C-alpha positions in Angstrom: 64.1 79.3 154.9 63.3 82.9 155.7 65.5 85.5 154.0 66.3 88.7 155.8 67.3 91.9 154.0 70.8 91.1 155.1 70.6 87.8 153.3 69.4 89.6 150.2 72.2 92.1 150.3 74.7 89.3 150.6 73.2 87.5 147.6 73.3 90.7 145.5 76.9 91.3 146.5 77.8 87.7 145.5 76.1 88.1 142.1 77.9 91.4 141.5 81.3 89.8 142.4 80.6 86.9 140.0 79.7 89.3 137.3 82.8 91.4 137.8 84.9 88.2 137.8 83.4 87.1 134.4 84.0 90.6 133.0 87.6 90.5 134.1 88.1 87.0 132.5 86.6 88.3 129.2 88.7 91.4 129.4 91.9 89.4 130.0 91.0 87.0 127.2 90.5 89.9 124.8 94.0 91.1 125.6 95.6 87.6 125.2 93.6 86.5 122.0 95.5 88.8 119.6 98.8 87.6 120.9 97.8 84.0 120.6 96.5 84.5 117.0 99.8 86.4 116.0 101.9 83.6 117.5 99.7 80.9 115.8 100.1 82.5 112.4 103.8 83.1 112.9 104.4 79.5 113.8 102.2 78.2 111.0 99.6 76.6 113.3 97.0 78.9 111.8 96.8 79.9 108.2 94.8 82.2 106.0 94.4 82.4 102.2 95.7 79.7 99.9 97.7 76.8 101.4 101.3 77.7 100.6 102.7 74.3 101.4 102.6 71.1 99.4 104.0 67.9 101.1 106.2 70.2 103.3 107.5 72.2 100.4 106.8 76.0 100.3 105.1 76.7 97.0 106.2 80.3 97.0 109.9 79.5 96.8 109.5 78.5 93.1 107.6 81.6 92.0 109.6 84.5 90.7 109.1 88.2 89.8 110.2 88.8 86.2 111.8 92.0 85.2 112.4 92.8 81.5 113.2 96.4 80.7 110.2 98.3 82.0 107.9 95.3 82.0 107.3 93.1 84.9 105.3 89.9 85.6 105.5 86.5 87.3 107.0 83.2 86.4 107.1 79.8 88.1 109.3 76.8 88.0 108.1 73.8 86.0 111.5 72.0 86.2 114.6 72.9 88.3 115.9 75.1 85.5 112.8 76.2 83.4 109.9 78.5 84.1 106.7 79.5 82.4 105.6 83.1 82.1 103.5 85.1 79.6 104.8 85.9 76.2 103.8 89.5 76.4 106.0 89.9 79.5 109.2 88.9 77.8 108.6 89.5 74.1 110.5 92.8 74.1 113.5 91.1 75.8 116.8 91.6 74.1 119.1 90.1 76.8 119.0 88.2 80.1 115.8 88.0 82.0 116.1 88.9 85.7 114.2 86.5 88.0 113.8 87.5 91.6 112.7 84.7 93.9 111.4 87.0 96.6 110.3 84.2 98.9 113.6 82.4 98.6 115.8 85.1 100.4 115.3 87.5 97.5 117.6 85.4 95.4 118.2 86.7 91.9 118.7 84.4 88.9 119.3 85.3 85.3 117.6 83.3 82.5 117.0 83.5 78.8 113.8 83.0 76.8 114.1 79.8 74.9 110.6 79.6 73.5 107.8 82.0 72.7 104.5 80.5 71.4 103.3 82.0 68.2 99.6 81.4 68.9 99.3 81.5 72.7 100.4 84.0 75.3 103.1 82.0 77.0 106.9 81.6 77.0 109.6 79.4 78.5 112.6 80.8 80.3 115.7 78.7 81.0 118.1 79.3 83.8 121.9 79.0 83.5 122.0 76.3 86.2 119.5 74.0 87.8 118.3 75.1 91.2 118.4 72.8 94.2 115.3 71.2 95.8 114.8 74.1 98.2 113.1 75.8 95.2 109.6 74.4 94.7 108.7 73.1 91.3 105.0 73.4 90.6 103.0 70.3 89.5 101.1 70.7 86.3 97.6 69.4 86.3 94.7 69.7 83.9 91.9 72.2 83.4 89.7 69.8 81.4 87.6 68.8 84.4 87.2 72.1 86.2 83.7 73.0 87.4 81.9 76.3 87.6 82.4 77.9 91.0 85.3 75.6 91.8 87.7 77.3 94.2 91.1 78.1 92.9 94.1 80.2 94.0 96.9 82.2 92.5 100.3 83.5 93.7 102.2 86.2 92.0 103.6 89.7 91.9 100.9 92.3 91.1 102.5 95.7 90.9 105.8 93.9 91.7 104.6 92.9 95.2 104.1 89.4 96.4 100.5 88.5 96.9 98.2 85.4 97.1 94.5 85.3 96.3 91.6 83.0 96.4 88.8 82.9 93.8 86.4 80.8 91.8 86.0 79.6 88.2 83.2 81.6 86.5 83.5 80.2 82.9 85.4 77.4 81.2 84.7 78.5 77.6 85.1 82.3 77.1 83.0 83.4 74.2 83.8 80.2 72.3 87.5 80.2 73.2 88.1 77.0 75.0 91.8 77.9 75.6 90.9 80.2 78.5 89.5 80.0 82.0 87.5 82.9 83.3 87.7 83.6 87.0 86.7 85.9 89.8 90.1 86.5 91.3 92.3 89.3 92.8 95.0 90.1 90.2 96.6 93.3 88.8 99.3 94.4 86.5 102.3 92.2 87.2 100.2 89.1 87.8 100.7 88.0 84.2 102.3 84.6 84.3 101.1 83.7 87.8 100.1 80.1 88.3 96.4 79.4 88.9 96.2 76.2 90.9 93.6 73.7 92.2 93.0 74.2 95.9 92.6 70.5 96.5 95.9 69.3 95.2 97.9 72.5 94.3 98.3 71.4 90.7 98.6 74.2 88.1 95.4 74.6 86.0 96.6 77.6 84.0 98.5 80.9 83.9 97.0 84.4 84.3 97.2 86.2 80.9 94.8 89.2 81.2 92.0 90.7 83.2 89.5 93.5 83.6 90.7 95.7 86.6 87.3 97.3 87.3 85.5 94.0 87.6 88.2 91.6 88.9 87.4 89.3 86.0 90.6 87.5 85.3 91.5 85.1 82.4 94.0 82.3 82.4 95.5 80.2 79.6 94.7 76.5 80.4 97.8 74.5 81.2 96.6 71.8 78.8 96.9 74.2 75.9 100.4 75.1 76.9 101.5 71.4 77.0 99.7 70.7 73.7 101.5 73.7 72.0 104.9 72.5 73.3 104.3 69.0 72.0 103.1 70.2 68.6 106.3 72.2 68.3 108.4 69.3 69.5 109.6 71.3 72.5 110.9 68.8 75.1 110.6 70.1 78.6 111.7 67.8 81.3 109.0 66.4 83.6 106.0 67.7 81.5 
């Protein structure tokens, strides 16, 4: 076939039209994509950060912000009426402890400290009444088999604001102290008492007790040591 200049012009025009059509499609897709993403996250089809659901139960509903005088921290349910937090968060307490379940409609419950460990940085808070099953009770696991670089997560109230964070295990024996886990994790003042959980099954491996702000190096008391301390002191906590 012999192409004339007219044929060539028509071909160029067709190619230009196809290019413009593709650009229009890309432009429209760029406009729609943010809306689709927002809708997906809002409806729960898409997620980011730690998985906040376990067998259909929202983990966050059982994690409370603790307020004692000027101190604040985090606590989480281990039974329908008992929570674990850090001893240093509640040791100055002289009355009821305020527990705000921010992710459960900002519900406020009052509790009292029924046990403070003498050797470890943890305490048990008991509520006046048992909460119903719409409040998630965290499952306690074991930190005995954790591995270096294993992915973990935490949920708590750094600076009094709800936040979740992903991280990794960086040491399982901190300078000869086998009670602690060392982690690279986002946590700040107010994170004390936050559960550190296994990303594969959402079982609690420990509770955040301290950290180094400048390096994001965070330390957690192993849940095994907490259970051992309670058993040694004949403290009977349901479901442990």
